[in-house]
VOTI-776177 format. One line per 4 residues: number of its first residue (from 1); for each residue x, y, z of N, C-alpha, C. Coordinates in Angstrom, 3 decimals, decimal comma. Example, Ala and Ser with C-alpha at 12.3 -4.5 7.8 and 13.67 -1.06 7.14 Angstrom:
# VOTI-776177
1 = 13,190 -5,690 7,800 12,300 -4,500 7,800 13,200 -3,300 7,800 ~ 12,850 -2,250 7,080 13,670 -1,060 7,140 12,900 0,030 7,870
//
This chain:
# VOTI-776177
1 = 102,161 119,178 143,503 103,197 118,451 142,757 102,783 117,007 142,527 ~ 102,297 116,364 143,646 101,903 114,957 143,509 100,713 114,795 142,580 ~ 99,750 115,718 142,662 98,579 115,624 141,789 98,984 115,786 140,325 ~ 99,956 116,676 140,081 100,442 116,840 138,724 101,135 115,600 138,221
5 = 101,904 114,947 139,093 102,587 113,706 138,723 101,590 112,605 138,430 ~ 100,564 112,524 139,286 99,518 111,511 139,048 98,838 111,746 137,700 ~ 98,532 112,976 137,394 97,873 113,285 136,124 98,748 112,891 134,945 ~ 100,062 113,163 135,082 100,986 112,786 134,005 101,032 111,280 133,822
9 = 101,051 110,550 134,959 101,075 109,089 134,889 99,807 108,563 134,234 ~ 98,672 109,155 134,593 97,396 108,733 134,000 97,415 108,955 132,493 ~ 97,924 110,097 132,066 97,990 110,396 130,633 98,881 109,387 129,921 ~ 100,045 109,093 130,500 100,965 108,129 129,890 100,322 106,756 129,798
13 = 99,664 106,334 130,869 99,005 105,019 130,866 97,912 104,963 129,813 ~ 97,106 106,027 129,724 96,041 106,053 128,727 96,600 106,021 127,308 ~ 97,686 106,767 127,080 98,304 106,748 125,751 98,861 105,372 125,433 ~ 99,474 104,736 126,427 100,014 103,388 126,217 98,894 102,401 125,901
17 = 97,775 102,531 126,600 96,632 101,660 126,324 96,082 101,902 124,924 ~ 96,015 103,184 124,530 95,509 103,518 123,202 96,418 102,948 122,117 ~ 97,729 103,128 122,296 98,680 102,608 121,316 98,605 101,080 121,259 ~ 98,506 100,447 122,429 98,389 98,995 122,453 97,127 98,505 121,773
21 = 96,037 99,229 121,997 94,778 98,860 121,345 94,878 99,025 119,834 ~ 95,496 100,117 119,401 95,679 100,334 117,960 96,547 99,240 117,352 ~ 97,578 98,816 118,051 98,442 97,743 117,555 97,648 96,450 117,400 ~ 96,843 96,130 118,421 96,105 94,869 118,412 94,992 94,864 117,368
25 = 94,362 96,009 117,175 93,177 96,066 116,317 93,436 96,712 114,960 ~ 94,700 96,992 114,630 94,980 97,795 113,441 94,417 97,196 112,172 ~ 94,460 95,874 112,016 93,967 95,292 110,772 92,448 95,407 110,650 ~ 91,771 95,555 111,780 90,334 95,805 111,705 90,052 97,225 111,242
29 = 91,016 98,105 111,426 90,864 99,481 110,953 91,289 99,618 109,500 ~ 92,241 98,799 109,073 92,749 98,871 107,695 91,824 98,143 106,731 ~ 91,386 96,948 107,101 90,581 96,111 106,212 89,124 96,130 106,665 ~ 88,245 96,454 105,731 86,816 96,609 106,045 85,988 95,689 105,149
33 = 86,083 94,376 105,374 85,404 93,429 104,483 83,903 93,390 104,694 ~ 83,209 93,024 103,621 81,767 92,799 103,641 81,535 91,380 103,150 ~ 80,773 90,606 103,920 80,529 89,212 103,556 79,507 89,040 102,437 ~ 78,724 90,036 102,159 77,703 89,889 101,127 76,305 90,052 101,722
37 = 75,295 89,370 101,179 75,388 88,290 100,181 75,724 88,805 98,782 ~ 76,234 87,883 97,970 76,620 88,197 96,602 75,695 87,472 95,626 ~ 75,294 88,147 94,554 74,496 87,468 93,536 75,383 86,558 92,692 ~ 74,761 85,775 91,831 75,517 85,008 90,846 76,164 85,986 89,873
41 = 77,306 85,587 89,334 78,039 86,479 88,432 77,175 86,940 87,263 ~ 76,414 86,031 86,670 75,612 86,367 85,495 74,510 87,367 85,819 ~ 74,103 87,410 87,092 73,084 88,380 87,494 73,680 89,760 87,724 ~ 74,977 89,806 87,962 75,646 91,079 88,229 76,251 91,686 86,975
45 = 76,798 90,830 86,112 77,466 91,287 84,894 77,055 90,371 83,751 ~ 76,449 90,875 82,701 76,055 90,009 81,586 77,235 89,197 81,068 ~ 77,016 87,885 80,936 78,063 87,008 80,446 79,033 86,543 81,511 ~ 78,873 87,023 82,738 79,788 86,650 83,801 79,538 85,234 84,293
49 = 80,594 84,626 84,836 80,437 83,303 85,443 81,222 83,222 86,737 ~ 80,692 82,437 87,653 81,333 82,245 88,943 82,498 81,287 88,805 ~ 83,649 81,650 89,387 84,827 80,790 89,369 85,436 80,773 90,762 ~ 86,329 79,810 91,005 87,048 79,715 92,266 88,536 79,797 92,007
53 = 89,217 80,553 92,861 90,659 80,700 92,789 91,273 79,960 93,977 ~ 92,388 79,274 93,752 93,052 78,538 94,834 94,416 79,147 95,108 ~ 94,633 79,577 96,342 95,903 80,181 96,721 96,917 79,099 97,082 ~ 98,188 79,466 97,095 99,219 78,480 97,404 99,154 78,021 98,856
57 = 98,495 78,784 99,721 98,330 78,323 101,101 96,979 77,662 101,326 ~ 96,318 77,273 100,224 95,166 76,381 100,321 93,810 77,016 100,495 ~ 93,665 78,311 100,289 92,359 78,953 100,405 91,642 78,946 99,060 ~ 90,316 78,835 99,111 89,482 78,914 97,916 88,736 80,243 97,942
61 = 88,962 81,061 96,924 88,409 82,410 96,886 87,367 82,539 95,786 ~ 86,295 83,252 96,096 85,262 83,492 95,107 85,649 84,576 94,124 ~ 85,239 84,406 92,862 85,565 85,381 91,816 84,518 85,327 90,722 ~ 84,466 86,402 89,929 83,624 86,460 88,733 84,517 86,714 87,531
65 = 84,305 85,949 86,473 85,052 86,170 85,241 84,082 86,509 84,126 ~ 84,412 87,583 83,409 83,624 87,995 82,252 84,524 87,862 81,023 ~ 84,277 86,864 80,171 85,152 86,686 78,992 85,058 87,860 78,040 ~ 86,122 88,038 77,258 86,119 89,050 76,224 85,454 88,530 74,968
69 = 85,296 89,367 73,952 84,629 88,952 72,715 85,453 87,968 71,883 ~ 86,761 87,890 72,159 87,642 86,960 71,450 88,656 86,407 72,433 ~ 89,253 85,274 72,084 90,187 84,611 72,995 91,401 85,474 73,321 ~ 91,811 86,334 72,382 92,992 87,156 72,605 92,640 88,578 73,034
73 = 91,395 88,796 73,479 90,996 90,128 73,947 91,799 90,500 75,192 ~ 92,166 91,761 75,342 92,834 92,185 76,577 91,968 91,874 77,790 ~ 92,606 91,485 78,865 91,891 91,169 80,107 92,379 92,069 81,225 ~ 91,481 92,392 82,146 91,793 93,273 83,262 91,600 92,512 84,568
77 = 92,669 92,382 85,324 92,614 91,809 86,667 92,372 92,962 87,634 ~ 91,224 92,935 88,314 90,830 94,040 89,188 91,135 93,679 90,641 ~ 91,954 94,501 91,285 92,250 94,345 92,711 91,488 95,425 93,475 ~ 90,598 95,007 94,350 89,695 95,917 95,046 90,416 96,785 96,069
81 = 89,678 97,800 96,534 90,126 98,591 97,663 89,926 97,827 98,963 ~ 90,004 98,521 100,089 89,990 97,831 101,378 88,596 97,584 101,922 ~ 87,551 98,011 101,216 86,200 97,858 101,737 85,272 97,123 100,795 ~ 84,209 96,541 101,373 83,158 95,926 100,566 83,502 94,550 100,040
85 = 83,041 94,280 98,824 83,283 93,007 98,147 83,178 93,242 96,645 ~ 83,369 92,190 95,866 83,432 92,351 94,407 82,124 92,831 93,799 ~ 81,017 92,599 94,473 79,742 93,045 93,937 79,675 94,547 93,749 ~ 80,390 95,282 94,577 80,398 96,739 94,462 81,161 97,210 93,234
89 = 81,982 96,321 92,658 82,758 96,674 91,460 82,095 96,171 90,179 ~ 80,878 95,641 90,284 80,164 95,154 89,102 79,964 96,245 88,049 ~ 79,650 97,507 88,428 79,510 98,534 87,394 80,791 98,730 86,578 ~ 81,943 98,627 87,222 83,208 98,726 86,501 83,348 97,566 85,524
93 = 83,036 96,365 85,979 83,141 95,197 85,098 82,196 95,315 83,910 ~ 80,990 95,819 84,128 80,051 95,977 83,017 80,578 96,982 82,002 ~ 81,162 98,081 82,508 81,680 99,107 81,601 82,870 98,590 80,794 ~ 83,776 97,880 81,442 84,946 97,354 80,739 84,553 96,246 79,769
97 = 83,596 95,421 80,161 83,121 94,367 79,269 82,463 94,969 78,027 ~ 81,668 96,021 78,215 81,017 96,669 77,078 82,038 97,275 76,115 ~ 83,237 97,572 76,637 84,304 98,140 75,796 85,153 97,057 75,138 ~ 84,783 95,790 75,323 85,483 94,700 74,644 86,613 94,053 75,427
101 = 86,644 94,278 76,750 87,702 93,701 77,572 87,166 92,553 78,417 ~ 87,995 91,547 78,641 87,685 90,519 79,627 88,005 91,079 81,008 ~ 87,282 90,615 82,027 87,453 91,171 83,377 87,392 90,052 84,410 ~ 88,278 90,108 85,392 88,198 89,229 86,556 88,032 90,086 87,801
105 = 86,908 89,894 88,493 86,692 90,474 89,815 86,848 89,349 90,829 ~ 87,570 89,599 91,905 87,711 88,577 92,938 87,733 89,242 94,302 ~ 87,511 88,442 95,327 87,589 88,952 96,693 88,795 88,372 97,401 ~ 89,436 89,217 98,201 90,557 88,779 99,009 90,087 87,830 100,114
109 = 91,013 87,185 100,748 90,709 86,376 101,933 90,023 87,249 102,987 ~ 88,965 86,687 103,585 88,207 87,425 104,582 87,133 88,333 104,017 ~ 87,072 88,467 102,694 86,072 89,301 102,033 85,084 88,421 101,268 ~ 83,869 88,927 101,089 82,897 88,248 100,242 82,625 86,811 100,639
113 = 82,725 86,504 101,934 82,482 85,143 102,403 83,670 84,214 102,281 ~ 84,828 84,724 101,858 86,026 83,894 101,728 86,625 83,565 103,094 ~ 87,297 82,422 103,203 87,988 82,092 104,452 89,246 82,944 104,620 ~ 89,817 82,915 105,834 91,075 83,589 106,085 90,905 85,015 106,573
117 = 92,017 85,616 106,942 92,049 86,993 107,426 93,016 87,794 106,563 ~ 92,654 89,015 106,181 93,506 89,800 105,284 94,772 90,302 105,959 ~ 95,833 90,348 105,177 97,116 90,908 105,585 97,882 91,215 104,306 ~ 98,968 91,943 104,412 99,756 92,269 103,228 100,264 91,002 102,544
121 = 100,788 90,070 103,332 101,290 88,819 102,761 100,156 87,998 102,159 ~ 99,012 87,982 102,831 97,883 87,206 102,340 97,324 87,735 101,035 ~ 97,184 89,058 100,929 96,653 89,643 99,692 97,602 89,425 98,529 ~ 98,902 89,359 98,807 99,873 89,071 97,745 99,655 87,661 97,193
125 = 99,328 86,717 98,060 99,035 85,360 97,600 97,719 85,327 96,830 ~ 96,750 86,101 97,273 95,438 86,101 96,626 95,515 86,621 95,193 ~ 96,236 87,726 94,989 96,307 88,287 93,640 97,123 87,385 92,721 ~ 98,065 86,655 93,268 98,800 85,688 92,452 97,912 84,535 92,016
129 = 96,990 84,140 92,883 96,032 83,107 92,503 95,129 83,609 91,382 ~ 94,755 84,900 91,431 93,920 85,480 90,376 94,681 85,514 89,049 ~ 95,928 85,928 89,085 96,736 85,973 87,858 96,919 84,561 87,287 ~ 97,219 83,609 88,140 97,430 82,237 87,680 96,170 81,684 87,033
133 = 95,013 81,990 87,606 93,758 81,478 87,031 93,541 82,072 85,638 ~ 93,782 83,353 85,489 93,583 83,990 84,184 94,495 83,376 83,120 ~ 95,737 83,131 83,477 96,682 82,589 82,496 96,443 81,111 82,226 ~ 96,197 80,342 83,274 96,149 78,886 83,138 94,754 78,341 82,847
137 = 93,736 78,942 83,432 92,372 78,432 83,258 91,611 79,193 82,174 ~ 91,714 80,497 82,169 90,992 81,294 81,173 91,765 81,414 79,869 ~ 93,062 81,089 79,891 93,854 81,147 78,663 94,155 82,548 78,187 ~ 94,163 83,524 79,096 94,483 84,900 78,702 95,973 84,987 78,377
141 = 96,340 85,507 77,213 97,764 85,678 76,905 98,414 86,664 77,876 ~ 99,607 86,343 78,339 100,278 87,201 79,315 100,489 88,613 78,782 ~ 100,679 88,739 77,471 100,902 90,072 76,896 99,606 90,824 76,623 ~ 98,476 90,281 77,077 97,184 90,965 76,962 96,562 91,217 78,333
145 = 97,347 91,005 79,382 96,808 91,114 80,736 97,198 92,444 81,371 ~ 96,186 93,216 81,795 96,386 94,465 82,514 96,036 94,265 83,978 ~ 96,769 94,957 84,842 96,422 94,991 86,257 95,760 96,332 86,562 ~ 94,659 96,256 87,318 93,945 97,463 87,740 93,811 97,414 89,259
149 = 94,294 98,435 89,933 94,165 98,499 91,379 93,377 99,702 91,814 ~ 92,534 99,500 92,802 91,726 100,574 93,382 92,218 100,843 94,797 ~ 92,781 102,009 95,061 93,205 102,407 96,398 94,173 101,365 96,998 ~ 93,759 100,628 98,007 94,621 99,574 98,552 95,032 98,586 97,466
153 = 94,138 98,324 96,525 94,450 97,414 95,429 95,599 97,900 94,564 ~ 95,878 99,223 94,571 97,048 99,736 93,848 98,319 99,110 94,405 ~ 98,385 99,009 95,724 99,547 98,400 96,361 99,640 96,922 96,010 ~ 98,495 96,256 95,965 98,467 94,823 95,685 98,978 94,530 94,275
157 = 98,493 95,274 93,269 98,911 94,978 91,892 100,304 95,515 91,585 ~ 100,712 96,595 92,252 102,060 97,101 92,017 103,094 96,109 92,526 ~ 102,862 95,548 93,701 103,773 94,519 94,225 103,799 93,314 93,305 ~ 102,642 92,923 92,774 102,577 91,805 91,832 103,382 92,120 90,574
161 = 103,251 93,354 90,078 103,916 93,739 88,825 105,437 93,754 88,954 ~ 105,947 93,952 90,164 107,395 93,893 90,362 107,912 92,496 90,036 ~ 107,177 91,481 90,478 107,603 90,090 90,246 107,084 89,542 88,930 ~ 105,866 89,910 88,571 105,234 89,410 87,346 104,719 90,596 86,536
165 = 105,559 91,222 85,722 105,126 92,394 84,959 103,908 92,094 84,089 ~ 103,034 93,063 83,996 101,831 92,940 83,184 102,030 93,700 81,883 ~ 101,018 93,657 81,005 101,086 94,456 79,782 100,902 95,935 80,088 ~ 100,183 96,234 81,162 99,944 97,610 81,557 99,421 97,647 82,981
169 = 99,494 98,809 83,597 99,122 98,966 85,003 98,282 100,231 85,151 ~ 97,098 100,091 85,748 96,241 101,245 86,041 96,080 101,336 87,549 ~ 96,452 102,473 88,104 96,355 102,707 89,542 95,329 103,796 89,792 ~ 94,263 103,446 90,497 93,203 104,399 90,802 93,301 104,815 92,270
173 = 93,585 106,083 92,510 93,712 106,654 93,855 94,797 105,971 94,679 ~ 96,017 105,874 94,145 97,087 105,246 94,918 97,634 106,172 96,003 ~ 98,101 105,564 97,099 98,783 106,300 98,150 100,277 105,985 98,106 ~ 101,081 106,821 98,732 102,533 106,630 98,727 102,897 105,329 99,420
177 = 102,417 105,156 100,622 102,491 103,889 101,351 101,421 103,949 102,432 ~ 101,173 102,822 103,100 100,058 102,774 104,041 100,266 103,733 105,206 ~ 101,498 103,853 105,677 101,754 104,759 106,792 101,481 106,205 106,414 ~ 101,808 106,565 105,181 101,597 107,949 104,741 100,121 108,312 104,753
181 = 99,284 107,407 104,254 97,851 107,726 104,247 97,259 107,556 105,641 ~ 97,779 106,595 106,431 97,295 106,447 107,799 97,589 107,664 108,645 ~ 98,726 108,282 108,415 99,100 109,468 109,185 98,179 110,646 108,902 ~ 97,567 110,652 107,715 96,601 111,707 107,392 95,367 111,610 108,284
185 = 95,002 110,391 108,668 93,773 110,187 109,432 94,019 110,027 110,931 ~ 95,248 109,673 111,311 95,595 109,525 112,729 96,880 110,311 113,005 ~ 96,830 111,636 112,862 98,050 112,444 112,984 98,649 112,446 114,381 ~ 97,879 112,025 115,379 98,334 112,053 116,770 99,009 110,743 117,181
189 = 99,124 109,783 116,246 99,712 108,485 116,573 100,979 108,245 115,750 ~ 101,929 107,453 116,308 103,129 107,084 115,545 102,805 105,960 114,552 ~ 102,040 106,309 113,531 101,489 105,305 112,619 102,579 104,446 111,979 ~ 103,646 105,078 111,537 104,699 104,335 110,835 105,346 103,287 111,736
193 = 105,412 103,557 113,023 105,995 102,597 113,962 105,015 101,485 114,309 ~ 103,736 101,766 114,217 102,721 100,808 114,652 102,326 99,805 113,579 ~ 102,378 100,208 112,325 101,791 99,380 111,271 102,568 98,097 111,019 ~ 101,824 97,002 110,872 102,419 95,726 110,480 102,546 95,637 108,959
197 = 101,577 96,191 108,255 101,543 96,111 106,795 102,033 97,439 106,213 ~ 102,926 97,367 105,208 103,574 98,572 104,696 102,958 99,071 103,380 ~ 102,762 98,192 102,429 102,228 98,556 101,109 102,958 99,768 100,511 ~ 104,236 99,649 100,187 105,024 100,790 99,687 104,837 101,034 98,191
201 = 103,733 101,648 97,820 103,380 101,791 96,407 104,422 102,614 95,636 ~ 104,745 103,802 96,132 105,671 104,674 95,402 107,036 104,017 95,245 ~ 107,492 103,345 96,273 108,786 102,664 96,209 108,782 101,575 95,151 ~ 107,687 100,831 95,080 107,651 99,684 94,166 107,326 100,080 92,738
205 = 106,504 101,111 92,532 106,146 101,490 91,168 107,364 102,026 90,422 ~ 108,362 102,463 91,163 109,601 102,913 90,529 110,368 101,756 89,903 ~ 109,988 100,530 90,258 110,656 99,343 89,726 109,830 98,655 88,640 ~ 108,670 99,191 88,333 107,768 98,583 87,352 107,890 99,341 86,035
209 = 108,440 98,689 85,023 108,717 99,376 83,759 107,722 98,959 82,671 ~ 106,441 99,057 82,994 105,389 98,836 82,000 104,549 100,101 81,953 ~ 103,821 100,332 80,846 102,981 101,536 80,764 102,025 101,629 81,954 ~ 102,071 102,751 82,635 101,314 102,934 83,878 100,484 104,204 83,808
213 = 99,202 104,068 84,075 98,296 105,217 84,132 97,808 105,394 85,559 ~ 97,861 106,611 86,062 97,412 106,924 87,416 96,177 107,817 87,324 ~ 95,085 107,351 87,943 93,816 108,089 87,943 93,464 108,429 89,387 ~ 93,032 109,656 89,632 92,704 110,035 91,000 91,711 111,185 90,992
217 = 91,049 111,361 92,124 90,083 112,440 92,266 90,735 113,698 92,800 ~ 90,349 114,825 92,269 90,925 116,091 92,687 90,469 116,549 94,056 ~ 89,408 115,913 94,612 88,897 116,297 95,929 88,828 115,083 96,850 ~ 89,789 114,180 96,705 89,805 112,948 97,498 90,102 113,271 98,961
221 = 89,195 112,865 99,858 89,376 113,125 101,288 89,931 111,911 102,027 ~ 90,138 110,802 101,340 90,694 109,600 101,973 92,154 109,428 101,585 ~ 92,435 109,454 100,286 93,823 109,471 99,806 94,064 110,849 99,197 ~ 94,845 111,699 99,839 95,057 113,048 99,308 95,574 113,008 97,867
225 = 95,055 113,857 96,994 95,536 113,894 95,609 97,052 114,052 95,511 ~ 97,634 114,752 96,465 99,088 114,941 96,435 99,826 113,614 96,516 ~ 99,254 112,638 97,233 99,913 111,333 97,321 99,809 110,574 95,996 ~ 98,668 110,664 95,344 98,532 110,019 94,033 99,475 110,658 93,021
229 = 99,650 111,971 93,111 100,591 112,645 92,204 102,017 112,180 92,466 ~ 102,359 111,970 93,721 103,704 111,485 94,051 103,933 110,080 93,499 ~ 102,902 109,251 93,523 103,019 107,917 92,930 103,254 108,034 91,430 ~ 102,498 108,907 90,777 102,685 109,120 89,339 104,098 109,604 89,049
233 = 104,595 110,517 89,863 105,952 111,028 89,674 106,993 109,918 89,819 ~ 106,710 108,957 90,686 107,667 107,878 90,949 107,616 106,770 89,908 ~ 106,526 106,682 89,142 106,324 105,558 88,217 107,356 105,566 87,096 ~ 108,120 104,483 87,007 109,156 104,382 85,969 108,544 104,317 84,576
237 = 107,347 103,731 84,475 106,722 103,572 83,168 105,506 104,447 82,970 ~ 105,496 105,629 83,592 104,295 106,464 83,533 103,880 106,747 82,095 ~ 102,643 106,386 81,783 102,055 106,707 80,478 101,338 108,041 80,563 ~ 100,436 108,159 81,531 99,815 109,455 81,786 99,091 109,448 83,118
241 = 98,776 110,609 83,611 97,988 110,757 84,827 96,665 111,413 84,466 ~ 95,614 111,007 85,162 94,281 111,528 84,884 93,688 112,009 86,199 ~ 93,527 113,309 86,342 92,865 113,849 87,524 91,407 114,125 87,183 ~ 90,504 113,592 87,999 89,071 113,816 87,803 88,666 114,962 88,727
245 = 88,415 116,139 88,183 88,167 117,322 89,020 86,965 117,127 89,940 ~ 87,135 117,521 91,198 86,037 117,512 92,153 85,622 116,154 92,662 ~ 86,302 115,092 92,256 85,887 113,739 92,636 86,483 113,331 93,971 ~ 85,637 112,791 94,836 86,085 112,229 96,109 86,345 110,733 95,933
249 = 86,932 110,137 96,928 87,456 108,775 96,830 86,417 107,749 96,383 ~ 85,214 107,828 96,953 84,188 106,821 96,684 83,082 107,300 95,759 ~ 83,322 108,390 95,047 82,319 108,871 94,097 82,188 107,897 92,927 ~ 80,982 107,819 92,390 80,722 106,887 91,285 81,600 107,173 90,071
253 = 81,971 108,427 89,872 82,787 108,778 88,720 84,154 108,105 88,781 ~ 84,599 107,709 89,993 85,857 106,990 90,141 85,651 105,475 90,227 ~ 84,411 105,051 90,023 84,130 103,615 89,940 83,985 103,186 88,491 ~ 83,104 103,872 87,769 82,887 103,505 86,369 82,633 104,728 85,498
257 = 83,175 105,868 85,904 83,015 107,088 85,122 83,779 107,031 83,814 ~ 83,405 107,901 82,894 83,972 107,869 81,547 85,483 108,079 81,550 ~ 85,978 109,020 82,362 87,416 109,293 82,371 88,207 108,076 82,820 ~ 87,692 107,398 83,826 88,371 106,204 84,339 88,332 105,070 83,321
261 = 87,154 104,766 82,824 87,007 103,657 81,873 87,810 103,938 80,607 ~ 87,759 105,158 80,115 88,529 105,507 78,916 90,027 105,319 79,137 ~ 90,500 105,619 80,340 91,923 105,456 80,639 92,327 103,989 80,587 ~ 91,466 103,105 81,099 91,756 101,673 81,058 91,717 101,162 79,622
265 = 90,692 101,549 78,883 90,546 101,095 77,499 91,709 101,597 76,648 ~ 92,115 102,844 76,859 93,229 103,392 76,101 94,512 102,606 76,358 ~ 94,758 102,283 77,624 95,980 101,526 77,946 95,915 100,120 77,369 ~ 94,728 99,517 77,374 94,574 98,197 76,768 94,875 98,245 75,286
269 = 94,414 99,286 74,611 94,680 99,415 73,179 96,164 99,643 72,922 ~ 96,791 100,419 73,768 98,222 100,700 73,623 99,039 99,429 73,762 ~ 98,716 98,617 74,761 99,493 97,414 75,012 99,177 96,303 74,027 ~ 98,024 96,395 73,361 97,668 95,361 72,380 98,508 95,474 71,129
273 = 99,107 96,655 70,897 99,972 96,831 69,737 99,177 97,032 68,459 ~ 99,864 97,026 67,307 99,201 97,281 66,018 98,292 96,145 65,628
//
C-alpha cells in the first residue's frame, strides 16, 4: 500500500514539474526565431531595399521593402510564421514582385537579429509598425494594401484586420486558435489552461468583413487541414478557399507555389477594382 502511495506521489510530482516547466518555457516552444545572418534586401529580392520599422514601445525592427511598378500598385504586408526569419520568405517576395505587387517582409521582435522577445501583445505592435510604415513612409494607399499571414502570421494579421481593415486578407495554413493546434501536438497536457498567448483566429476572422482567401495544404502535419477549413467557414468575408493537394506545412509549394501566388494576385486584382 505504502509503495503504491509513494509511486502515485512521484507521478504527481513529476507531472507538476512537467507542467511547471511547460508554463515557464512555453514561449520557447511556440516561437522559433532565427537570428540570421541576413543578406541585404537587394541581394535577396531584385529591387528590394532595407528599411527599419519603429514600434510604439520603442523597438527598431529590420524589414525589406520591394516597391511595385507604380505608386498605386497593390502592396502585400507579409506576416511570417513562428520560425526562421524574413530571408526564408524571399522566394514569396520575388514571386509577388514579379506579378506586379509591392511587398514588405519584416521580422518580429526577437527574430532576424531584432531586439525584444516575442509574445502575442508584442507581435501585435510589430505588425502595426509594419502597416504604419507602408502607409506613411512608402505611401501605399490604404485601399491597395493586402495582409498576408503564414501560419502564426494568420493570427497576427487577422487581429490587425479587426482594428485596421485591409483591402483583402490571405491566410495561409491558419489554425483555429493556438490552444487548438497545440493540443494536436501535446495531447497529454492541459494546453488551453497553460497557454499565455491565445491567437484566436477563427473567433476574430468572423469579425473581419473584407475579401478573405484561405490557402492550406491537404496533408499538413503541423496545422491540420480541418482547422484551416474551420477558419474558412468562420470567415465573414470569405472569397474562396484553396486546398493544395498533398502539401505539408513547410513544403515549397506553400511558400511560393503557383496556387498560392495566384490566390494572392487574384485577390489583389479583385480589391483594386475596375
